[in-house]
SESE-995556 format. One line per field, with one value per residue (C-alpha): x, y, z; residue in three letters. Coordinates in steps of 0.2 Angstrom, whole numbers, plus 5000, padded with zeros to 4 digits. Example, Ala and Ser with C-alpha at 12.3 -4.5 7.8 and 13.67 -1.06 7.14 Angstrom:
c1 <- 5062, 5068;
c2 <- 4978, 4995;
c3 <- 5039, 5036;
res <- ALA, SER;
***
This chain:
c1 <- 5255, 5268, 5259, 5274, 5289, 5275, 5275, 5294, 5294, 5280, 5267, 5248, 5239, 5229, 5213, 5215, 5217, 5199, 5193, 5202, 5195, 5177, 5175, 5183, 5170, 5187, 5180, 5186, 5180, 5166, 5172, 5156, 5167, 5184, 5192, 5191, 5212, 5210, 5196, 5209, 5223, 5212, 5207, 5222, 5230, 5216, 5222, 5238, 5233, 5232, 5217, 5216, 5206, 5202, 5208, 5204, 5198, 5189, 5178, 5159, 5160, 5142, 5150, 5164, 5169, 5183, 5193, 5206, 5206, 5202, 5218, 5224, 5214, 5221, 5240, 5236, 5231, 5247, 5256, 5246, 5238, 5219;
c2 <- 4664, 4671, 4662, 4651, 4664, 4677, 4663, 4659, 4678, 4676, 4683, 4672, 4684, 4670, 4676, 4693, 4683, 4676, 4692, 4702, 4688, 4690, 4707, 4709, 4694, 4684, 4668, 4656, 4662, 4652, 4639, 4645, 4662, 4654, 4657, 4642, 4641, 4643, 4627, 4615, 4618, 4613, 4597, 4594, 4595, 4583, 4569, 4571, 4569, 4585, 4595, 4614, 4624, 4641, 4657, 4668, 4684, 4699, 4702, 4702, 4687, 4693, 4707, 4699, 4703, 4690, 4707, 4704, 4723, 4717, 4714, 4729, 4739, 4731, 4733, 4752, 4751, 4741, 4754, 4770, 4776, 4774;
c3 <- 5012, 5025, 5041, 5044, 5042, 5053, 5066, 5067, 5071, 5084, 5077, 5075, 5064, 5057, 5065, 5058, 5041, 5043, 5046, 5033, 5019, 5027, 5027, 5008, 5005, 4998, 4990, 4977, 4960, 4954, 4941, 4928, 4924, 4921, 4906, 4892, 4896, 4914, 4912, 4898, 4912, 4928, 4914, 4910, 4930, 4934, 4921, 4928, 4947, 4952, 4962, 4955, 4963, 4959, 4964, 4981, 4974, 4978, 4964, 4964, 4951, 4945, 4935, 4928, 4910, 4909, 4903, 4918, 4922, 4944, 4940, 4932, 4947, 4963, 4956, 4953, 4973, 4978, 4970, 4977, 4960, 4965;
res <- UNK, UNK, UNK, UNK, UNK, UNK, UNK, UNK, UNK, UNK, UNK, UNK, UNK, UNK, UNK, UNK, UNK, UNK, UNK, UNK, UNK, UNK, UNK, UNK, UNK, UNK, UNK, UNK, UNK, UNK, UNK, UNK, UNK, UNK, UNK, UNK, UNK, UNK, UNK, UNK, UNK, UNK, UNK, UNK, UNK, UNK, UNK, UNK, UNK, UNK, UNK, UNK, UNK, UNK, UNK, UNK, UNK, UNK, UNK, UNK, UNK, UNK, UNK, UNK, UNK, UNK, UNK, UNK, UNK, UNK, UNK, UNK, UNK, UNK, UNK, UNK, UNK, UNK, UNK, UNK, UNK, UNK;
***
């Protein structure tokens, strides 16, 4: 997201980003776990000629209940509440 801005400041952190994604097991969320709404948006985008891809997440999809709690946990972590 900020790669260009970091490069403009002389900072190349690409290798660190890749290593972090591997260590945290960050991957695109499998389409079979997407909600009905997300699937509808993806179909509409495809109809309009856009290719949407599932977001990168560090959630174990096998434990996903489609409740949105994982987003709340991340926000609490970022705010120092966990």
